[in-house]
C-alpha positions in Angstrom: -19.6 67.9 -35.7 -19.0 65.2 -33.5 -20.8 62.0 -34.6 -22.8 61.5 -31.1 -24.3 64.9 -31.6 -25.4 63.9 -35.2 -26.9 60.5 -34.0 -28.9 62.7 -31.3 -29.8 64.9 -33.8 -31.2 62.2 -35.9 -33.0 60.7 -33.0 -34.6 64.0 -32.1 -35.6 64.3 -35.8 -37.1 60.6 -35.9 -39.2 61.8 -33.1 -40.3 65.0 -35.0 -41.2 62.8 -37.8 -43.1 60.3 -36.0 -45.2 63.3 -34.2 -45.8 64.4 -37.7 -46.7 61.3 -39.2 -48.8 59.7 -36.3 -50.5 63.0 -35.5 -51.6 63.5 -39.2 -53.1 60.1 -39.1 -54.9 60.5 -35.7 -56.2 64.1 -37.2 -57.1 62.0 -40.4 -59.1 59.4 -38.7 -60.9 61.9 -36.4 -62.0 63.6 -39.7 -63.0 60.5 -41.5 -66.8 60.4 -40.4 -67.3 63.7 -41.2 -66.0 64.1 -44.7 -68.3 63.2 -48.3 -65.4 61.2 -49.6 -63.5 59.3 -46.7 -61.4 57.1 -48.9 -60.1 60.1 -50.8 -59.2 61.5 -47.5 -57.7 58.5 -46.7 -55.6 57.9 -49.5 -54.4 61.8 -49.9 -53.5 61.8 -46.5 -51.5 58.5 -46.3 -49.6 59.7 -49.6 -48.7 63.0 -48.3 -47.6 62.0 -44.9 -45.5 59.2 -46.5 -43.9 61.3 -49.3 -43.1 64.0 -46.4 -41.4 61.3 -43.9 -39.6 59.5 -46.9 -38.2 62.7 -48.0 -37.3 63.5 -44.3 -35.5 60.1 -43.6 -33.8 60.7 -46.9 -32.6 64.1 -45.6 -31.4 63.0 -42.2 -29.7 59.7 -43.7 -27.3 61.8 -45.9 -25.7 58.5 -46.8 -25.1 57.2 -43.6 -27.3 54.0 -42.5 -26.6 54.7 -38.8 -28.6 58.0 -38.9 -31.4 56.0 -40.7 -31.5 53.4 -38.0 -31.4 55.9 -35.2 -34.1 58.1 -36.9 -36.2 54.9 -37.3 -36.0 54.1 -33.7 -37.0 57.8 -32.6 -39.8 57.5 -35.1 -40.8 54.0 -33.3 -40.7 55.5 -30.0 -43.0 58.5 -30.8 -45.4 55.7 -32.2 -45.4 54.1 -29.0 -45.8 57.1 -27.0 -48.8 58.5 -29.0 -50.4 55.0 -29.3 -50.4 55.1 -25.3 -51.9 58.7 -25.6 -54.4 58.2 -28.2 -54.8 54.4 -28.0 -58.3 52.5 -28.0 -60.7 54.0 -25.6 -58.7 57.2 -25.3 -60.3 59.7 -27.7 -58.5 62.7 -26.3 -55.0 63.7 -25.4 -54.5 63.7 -21.6 -53.0 66.4 -19.8 
């Protein structure tokens, strides 16, 4: 496969990982006031999301640091998008 296609795929995977990570964070924060043990929920959510993200980065990287960088850029792009959508003062996703 062409290296450009691989890098585009790594970028798309980074966007997917970012959506999973920050979407999961958003859902966790929304649930915190309703649970009996918010600290336990926070820690379990953090370590669960972190483990999945690190495993995803490891699979995408496949020994090539360039793929890791491109994947991280996609991850951070998604962070910026979701921060604008769900940021301070915006409790709901806008249509």
